FITOR-533297 format. One record per residue (C-alpha): x, y negated, z negated; residue in three letters. Coordinates in nm, 3 decimals. Layout:
# FITOR-533297
<u = X&v = Y&w = Z&code = ala>
...
# end
This chain:
# FITOR-533297
<u = -0.999&v = -7.034&w = 4.377&code = unk>
<u = -0.836&v = -6.896&w = 4.723&code = unk>
<u = -0.502&v = -6.877&w = 4.749&code = unk>
<u = -0.335&v = -7.018&w = 5.073&code = unk>
<u = -0.151&v = -6.757&w = 5.276&code = unk>
<u = 0.205&v = -6.855&w = 5.330&code = unk>
<u = 0.239&v = -6.842&w = 5.688&code = unk>
<u = 0.621&v = -6.756&w = 5.836&code = unk>
<u = 0.711&v = -6.933&w = 6.134&code = unk>
<u = 0.963&v = -6.764&w = 6.396&code = unk>
<u = 1.203&v = -7.017&w = 6.487&code = unk>
<u = 1.387&v = -6.775&w = 6.756&code = unk>
<u = 1.711&v = -6.758&w = 6.552&code = unk>
<u = 1.770&v = -6.390&w = 6.414&code = unk>
<u = 2.094&v = -6.262&w = 6.237&code = unk>
<u = 2.433&v = -6.318&w = 6.362&code = unk>
<u = 2.553&v = -6.029&w = 6.569&code = unk>
<u = 2.920&v = -6.028&w = 6.446&code = unk>
<u = 3.029&v = -5.687&w = 6.616&code = unk>
<u = 3.165&v = -5.852&w = 6.974&code = unk>
<u = 3.361&v = -6.104&w = 6.744&code = unk>
<u = 3.533&v = -5.813&w = 6.518&code = unk>
<u = 3.573&v = -5.586&w = 6.834&code = unk>
<u = 3.778&v = -5.883&w = 7.001&code = unk>
<u = 3.959&v = -5.945&w = 6.656&code = unk>
<u = 4.048&v = -5.584&w = 6.682&code = unk>
<u = 4.213&v = -5.582&w = 6.997&code = unk>
<u = 4.376&v = -5.908&w = 6.957&code = unk>
<u = 4.580&v = -5.774&w = 6.651&code = unk>
<u = 4.798&v = -5.486&w = 6.841&code = unk>
<u = 4.822&v = -5.750&w = 7.114&code = unk>
<u = 4.968&v = -5.988&w = 6.865&code = unk>
<u = 5.180&v = -5.750&w = 6.714&code = unk>
<u = 5.343&v = -5.660&w = 7.069&code = unk>
<u = 5.439&v = -6.010&w = 7.122&code = unk>
<u = 5.619&v = -6.051&w = 6.778&code = unk>
<u = 6.004&v = -6.091&w = 6.816&code = unk>
<u = 6.174&v = -5.922&w = 6.486&code = unk>
<u = 6.516&v = -6.106&w = 6.403&code = unk>
<u = 6.812&v = -5.902&w = 6.265&code = unk>
<u = 6.990&v = -6.050&w = 5.956&code = unk>
<u = 7.331&v = -5.953&w = 5.879&code = unk>
<u = 7.505&v = -6.032&w = 5.576&code = unk>
<u = 7.902&v = -6.136&w = 5.528&code = unk>
<u = 8.055&v = -6.156&w = 5.203&code = unk>
<u = 8.239&v = -6.482&w = 5.168&code = unk>
<u = 8.458&v = -6.529&w = 4.872&code = unk>
<u = 8.521&v = -6.914&w = 4.777&code = unk>
<u = 8.856&v = -6.998&w = 4.658&code = unk>
<u = 8.922&v = -7.023&w = 4.288&code = unk>
<u = 8.989&v = -7.358&w = 4.154&code = unk>
<u = 9.348&v = -7.352&w = 3.999&code = unk>
<u = 9.414&v = -6.991&w = 4.177&code = unk>
<u = 9.737&v = -7.108&w = 4.354&code = unk>
<u = 9.852&v = -7.285&w = 4.045&code = unk>
<u = 9.794&v = -6.946&w = 3.845&code = unk>
<u = 9.975&v = -6.748&w = 4.109&code = unk>
<u = 10.298&v = -6.989&w = 4.103&code = unk>
<u = 10.331&v = -6.961&w = 3.716&code = unk>
<u = 10.327&v = -6.568&w = 3.781&code = unk>
<u = 10.657&v = -6.425&w = 3.822&code = unk>
<u = 10.644&v = -6.183&w = 4.105&code = unk>
<u = 10.793&v = -5.849&w = 4.039&code = unk>
<u = 11.154&v = -5.808&w = 4.187&code = unk>
<u = 10.999&v = -5.478&w = 4.360&code = unk>
<u = 10.684&v = -5.645&w = 4.498&code = unk>
<u = 10.668&v = -5.676&w = 4.857&code = unk>
<u = 10.550&v = -6.048&w = 4.912&code = unk>
<u = 10.283&v = -6.076&w = 5.197&code = unk>
<u = 10.175&v = -6.387&w = 5.391&code = unk>
<u = 9.827&v = -6.551&w = 5.281&code = unk>
<u = 9.696&v = -6.579&w = 5.626&code = unk>
<u = 9.500&v = -6.894&w = 5.750&code = unk>
<u = 9.303&v = -6.909&w = 6.056&code = unk>
<u = 9.243&v = -7.254&w = 6.153&code = unk>
<u = 8.973&v = -7.337&w = 6.393&code = unk>
<u = 8.988&v = -7.623&w = 6.633&code = unk>
<u = 8.837&v = -7.761&w = 6.967&code = unk>
<u = 9.196&v = -7.650&w = 7.119&code = unk>
<u = 9.234&v = -7.292&w = 6.997&code = unk>
<u = 9.319&v = -7.081&w = 6.684&code = unk>
<u = 9.609&v = -7.177&w = 6.457&code = unk>
<u = 9.755&v = -6.892&w = 6.241&code = unk>
<u = 9.957&v = -7.027&w = 5.908&code = unk>
<u = 10.088&v = -6.872&w = 5.574&code = unk>
<u = 10.001&v = -7.050&w = 5.255&code = unk>
<u = 10.338&v = -6.865&w = 5.119&code = unk>
<u = 10.538&v = -6.996&w = 5.400&code = unk>
<u = 10.729&v = -6.701&w = 5.424&code = unk>
<u = 11.019&v = -6.728&w = 5.700&code = unk>
<u = 10.908&v = -6.371&w = 5.829&code = unk>
<u = 10.574&v = -6.522&w = 5.906&code = unk>
<u = 10.720&v = -6.795&w = 6.149&code = unk>
<u = 10.706&v = -6.573&w = 6.448&code = unk>
<u = 10.327&v = -6.541&w = 6.423&code = unk>
<u = 10.258&v = -6.962&w = 6.421&code = unk>
<u = 10.427&v = -7.017&w = 6.756&code = unk>
<u = 10.198&v = -7.010&w = 7.069&code = unk>
<u = 10.128&v = -6.664&w = 7.228&code = unk>
<u = 10.219&v = -6.586&w = 7.608&code = unk>
<u = 10.002&v = -6.784&w = 7.833&code = unk>
<u = 9.979&v = -7.102&w = 7.576&code = unk>
<u = 10.147&v = -7.434&w = 7.601&code = unk>
<u = 10.501&v = -7.415&w = 7.412&code = unk>
<u = 10.519&v = -7.037&w = 7.412&code = unk>
<u = 10.858&v = -6.874&w = 7.411&code = unk>
<u = 10.988&v = -7.150&w = 7.201&code = unk>
<u = 11.229&v = -7.015&w = 6.924&code = unk>
<u = 11.193&v = -7.277&w = 6.668&code = unk>
<u = 10.973&v = -7.224&w = 6.344&code = unk>
<u = 10.734&v = -7.447&w = 6.206&code = unk>
<u = 10.680&v = -7.486&w = 5.830&code = unk>
<u = 10.326&v = -7.625&w = 5.734&code = unk>
<u = 10.293&v = -7.721&w = 5.385&code = unk>
<u = 9.920&v = -7.849&w = 5.397&code = unk>
<u = 9.718&v = -7.648&w = 5.640&code = unk>
<u = 9.452&v = -7.909&w = 5.673&code = unk>
<u = 9.735&v = -8.114&w = 5.869&code = unk>
<u = 9.814&v = -7.822&w = 6.129&code = unk>
<u = 9.580&v = -7.957&w = 6.403&code = unk>
<u = 9.790&v = -8.285&w = 6.403&code = unk>
<u = 10.169&v = -8.109&w = 6.345&code = unk>
<u = 10.173&v = -7.780&w = 6.546&code = unk>
<u = 10.030&v = -7.662&w = 6.869&code = unk>
<u = 9.756&v = -7.384&w = 6.889&code = unk>
<u = 9.879&v = -7.061&w = 6.818&code = unk>
<u = 9.624&v = -6.900&w = 7.047&code = unk>
<u = 9.487&v = -7.149&w = 7.286&code = unk>
<u = 9.133&v = -7.160&w = 7.466&code = unk>
<u = 9.079&v = -6.881&w = 7.754&code = unk>
<u = 9.168&v = -7.017&w = 8.122&code = unk>
<u = 8.877&v = -7.092&w = 8.331&code = unk>
<u = 8.618&v = -7.192&w = 8.058&code = unk>
<u = 8.610&v = -7.576&w = 8.121&code = unk>
<u = 8.274&v = -7.729&w = 8.098&code = unk>
<u = 8.156&v = -7.430&w = 7.855&code = unk>
<u = 8.073&v = -7.446&w = 7.487&code = unk>
<u = 8.353&v = -7.403&w = 7.250&code = unk>
<u = 8.224&v = -7.065&w = 7.110&code = unk>
<u = 8.297&v = -6.930&w = 7.464&code = unk>
<u = 8.601&v = -7.085&w = 7.538&code = unk>
<u = 8.791&v = -6.977&w = 7.223&code = unk>
<u = 8.993&v = -6.617&w = 7.271&code = unk>
<u = 8.851&v = -6.397&w = 7.001&code = unk>
<u = 9.020&v = -6.123&w = 7.155&code = unk>
<u = 9.347&v = -6.288&w = 7.131&code = unk>
<u = 9.305&v = -6.371&w = 6.790&code = unk>
<u = 9.207&v = -5.993&w = 6.711&code = unk>
<u = 9.534&v = -5.868&w = 6.855&code = unk>
<u = 9.757&v = -6.128&w = 6.690&code = unk>
<u = 9.577&v = -6.063&w = 6.340&code = unk>
<u = 9.675&v = -5.687&w = 6.435&code = unk>
<u = 10.027&v = -5.767&w = 6.482&code = unk>
<u = 10.051&v = -5.956&w = 6.135&code = unk>
<u = 9.878&v = -5.641&w = 5.947&code = unk>
<u = 10.090&v = -5.374&w = 6.098&code = unk>
<u = 10.432&v = -5.556&w = 6.048&code = unk>
<u = 10.576&v = -5.224&w = 5.899&code = unk>
<u = 10.735&v = -5.403&w = 5.588&code = unk>
<u = 10.366&v = -5.565&w = 5.495&code = unk>
<u = 10.140&v = -5.276&w = 5.588&code = unk>
<u = 10.144&v = -5.089&w = 5.261&code = unk>
<u = 10.136&v = -5.421&w = 5.069&code = unk>
<u = 9.817&v = -5.569&w = 5.253&code = unk>
<u = 9.622&v = -5.255&w = 5.146&code = unk>
<u = 9.675&v = -5.319&w = 4.796&code = unk>
<u = 9.383&v = -5.532&w = 4.594&code = unk>
<u = 9.366&v = -5.898&w = 4.658&code = unk>
<u = 9.625&v = -5.888&w = 4.963&code = unk>
<u = 9.378&v = -5.824&w = 5.233&code = unk>
<u = 9.232&v = -6.175&w = 5.185&code = unk>
<u = 9.214&v = -6.419&w = 5.504&code = unk>
<u = 9.127&v = -6.767&w = 5.462&code = unk>
<u = 8.914&v = -6.963&w = 5.755&code = unk>
<u = 8.956&v = -7.320&w = 5.802&code = unk>
<u = 8.720&v = -7.478&w = 6.041&code = unk>
<u = 8.744&v = -7.824&w = 6.184&code = unk>
<u = 8.426&v = -8.052&w = 6.107&code = unk>
<u = 8.272&v = -8.001&w = 6.438&code = unk>
<u = 8.285&v = -7.622&w = 6.422&code = unk>
<u = 7.937&v = -7.480&w = 6.483&code = unk>
<u = 7.875&v = -7.214&w = 6.197&code = unk>
<u = 7.797&v = -6.939&w = 6.432&code = unk>
<u = 8.170&v = -6.997&w = 6.561&code = unk>
<u = 8.311&v = -6.925&w = 6.217&code = unk>
<u = 8.103&v = -6.621&w = 6.171&code = unk>
<u = 8.251&v = -6.504&w = 6.522&code = unk>
<u = 8.595&v = -6.581&w = 6.389&code = unk>
<u = 8.512&v = -6.373&w = 6.083&code = unk>
<u = 8.377&v = -6.053&w = 6.286&code = unk>
<u = 8.723&v = -6.055&w = 6.472&code = unk>
<u = 8.930&v = -6.033&w = 6.170&code = unk>
<u = 8.743&v = -5.795&w = 5.942&code = unk>
<u = 8.806&v = -5.419&w = 6.093&code = unk>
<u = 9.026&v = -5.247&w = 6.349&code = unk>
<u = 8.871&v = -5.170&w = 6.654&code = unk>
<u = 8.931&v = -4.924&w = 6.922&code = unk>
<u = 8.847&v = -4.907&w = 7.263&code = unk>
<u = 8.513&v = -4.709&w = 7.364&code = unk>
<u = 8.552&v = -4.321&w = 7.435&code = unk>
<u = 8.876&v = -4.328&w = 7.247&code = unk>
<u = 8.960&v = -4.115&w = 6.963&code = unk>
<u = 9.217&v = -4.330&w = 6.751&code = unk>
<u = 9.275&v = -4.219&w = 6.389&code = unk>
<u = 9.327&v = -4.466&w = 6.104&code = unk>
<u = 9.660&v = -4.674&w = 6.129&code = unk>
<u = 9.986&v = -4.615&w = 5.907&code = unk>
<u = 10.296&v = -4.788&w = 5.907&code = unk>
<u = 10.455&v = -4.593&w = 6.149&code = unk>
<u = 10.168&v = -4.649&w = 6.391&code = unk>
<u = 10.223&v = -4.850&w = 6.712&code = unk>
<u = 10.056&v = -5.167&w = 6.712&code = unk>
<u = 9.997&v = -5.183&w = 7.078&code = unk>
<u = 9.761&v = -4.867&w = 7.015&code = unk>
<u = 9.492&v = -5.089&w = 6.823&code = unk>
<u = 9.510&v = -5.373&w = 7.016&code = unk>
<u = 9.266&v = -5.462&w = 7.279&code = unk>
<u = 9.390&v = -5.391&w = 7.640&code = unk>
<u = 9.708&v = -5.281&w = 7.479&code = unk>
<u = 9.800&v = -5.621&w = 7.365&code = unk>
<u = 9.814&v = -5.797&w = 7.704&code = unk>
<u = 9.528&v = -5.994&w = 7.888&code = unk>
<u = 9.247&v = -5.860&w = 7.625&code = unk>
<u = 8.915&v = -5.994&w = 7.767&code = unk>
<u = 8.574&v = -6.094&w = 7.597&code = unk>
<u = 8.448&v = -5.762&w = 7.758&code = unk>
<u = 8.710&v = -5.570&w = 7.567&code = unk>
<u = 8.602&v = -5.700&w = 7.261&code = unk>
<u = 8.227&v = -5.652&w = 7.301&code = unk>
<u = 8.271&v = -5.270&w = 7.414&code = unk>
<u = 8.522&v = -5.190&w = 7.128&code = unk>
<u = 8.410&v = -4.971&w = 6.850&code = unk>
<u = 8.514&v = -4.970&w = 6.479&code = unk>
<u = 8.819&v = -4.735&w = 6.389&code = unk>
<u = 8.670&v = -4.509&w = 6.068&code = unk>
<u = 8.824&v = -4.291&w = 5.815&code = unk>
<u = 8.805&v = -3.934&w = 5.865&code = unk>
<u = 8.582&v = -3.711&w = 5.633&code = unk>
<u = 8.227&v = -3.664&w = 5.560&code = unk>
<u = 8.151&v = -4.002&w = 5.504&code = unk>
<u = 8.334&v = -4.237&w = 5.764&code = unk>
<u = 8.418&v = -4.578&w = 5.688&code = unk>
<u = 8.536&v = -4.873&w = 5.868&code = unk>
<u = 8.895&v = -4.929&w = 5.837&code = unk>
<u = 9.000&v = -5.275&w = 5.704&code = unk>
<u = 9.184&v = -5.532&w = 5.910&code = unk>
<u = 9.130&v = -5.877&w = 5.693&code = unk>
<u = 8.825&v = -5.769&w = 5.507&code = unk>
<u = 8.817&v = -6.035&w = 5.249&code = unk>
<u = 8.718&v = -6.379&w = 5.410&code = unk>
<u = 8.739&v = -6.692&w = 5.223&code = unk>
<u = 8.584&v = -7.018&w = 5.384&code = unk>
<u = 8.801&v = -7.331&w = 5.329&code = unk>
<u = 8.629&v = -7.667&w = 5.360&code = unk>
<u = 8.769&v = -7.943&w = 5.596&code = unk>
<u = 8.982&v = -8.223&w = 5.440&code = unk>
<u = 8.792&v = -8.544&w = 5.504&code = unk>
<u = 9.140&v = -8.723&w = 5.475&code = unk>
<u = 9.303&v = -8.497&w = 5.722&code = unk>
<u = 9.099&v = -8.647&w = 6.014&code = unk>
<u = 9.031&v = -8.258&w = 6.118&code = unk>
# end
């Protein structure tokens, strides 16, 4: 019996040629990589307040020779910064009063604030908003340069300088109102962590005998946003220079819902 021959029919469709597509993909890959935007992420170590810490500190009897330093609180509100002291030291009253250029500046009366959550309603801002910034976002209206200069005054007060350098004494608490954006909180922390110096200057690490004005932006008078942006860190001398601490240990406090802040 004769076998039938199998007839192959050419339908006109050959194997796909993927070479042009692969060439196109190889061209697109470097173009896509050039369009990628890389985001630099920094980490700030923020401490949480320990429960019952204040009670333990109250129970501990201070050493007669131990120098008490203020527990600085920076309150952030829509009308500026307020500087407070959880220890309520009488010597800190001068740093609570409004600085030059703010409403109420030059007053001689001290202000005692028992609860920092009520500060917005009880005292004027220590460092008010920058003039001529009406209509701008709050982050651009706050005077970070003025805040830095004020913290330098506190940190370099001669009777506190050495004690601030001891363990657990360099803590600073940040207390924002509810409406304060997180980016503003981070900028406040950045302005309080390390000593700064003007560009192209050679300042050594500060000592108790150093003049505070040398480490302030614009010499402590009329510091601008540009002064803060162009400043560099003061570093220690040696083989491995490190940044000199101002208040390097920020503690983020949560707003009190009952304070109306």
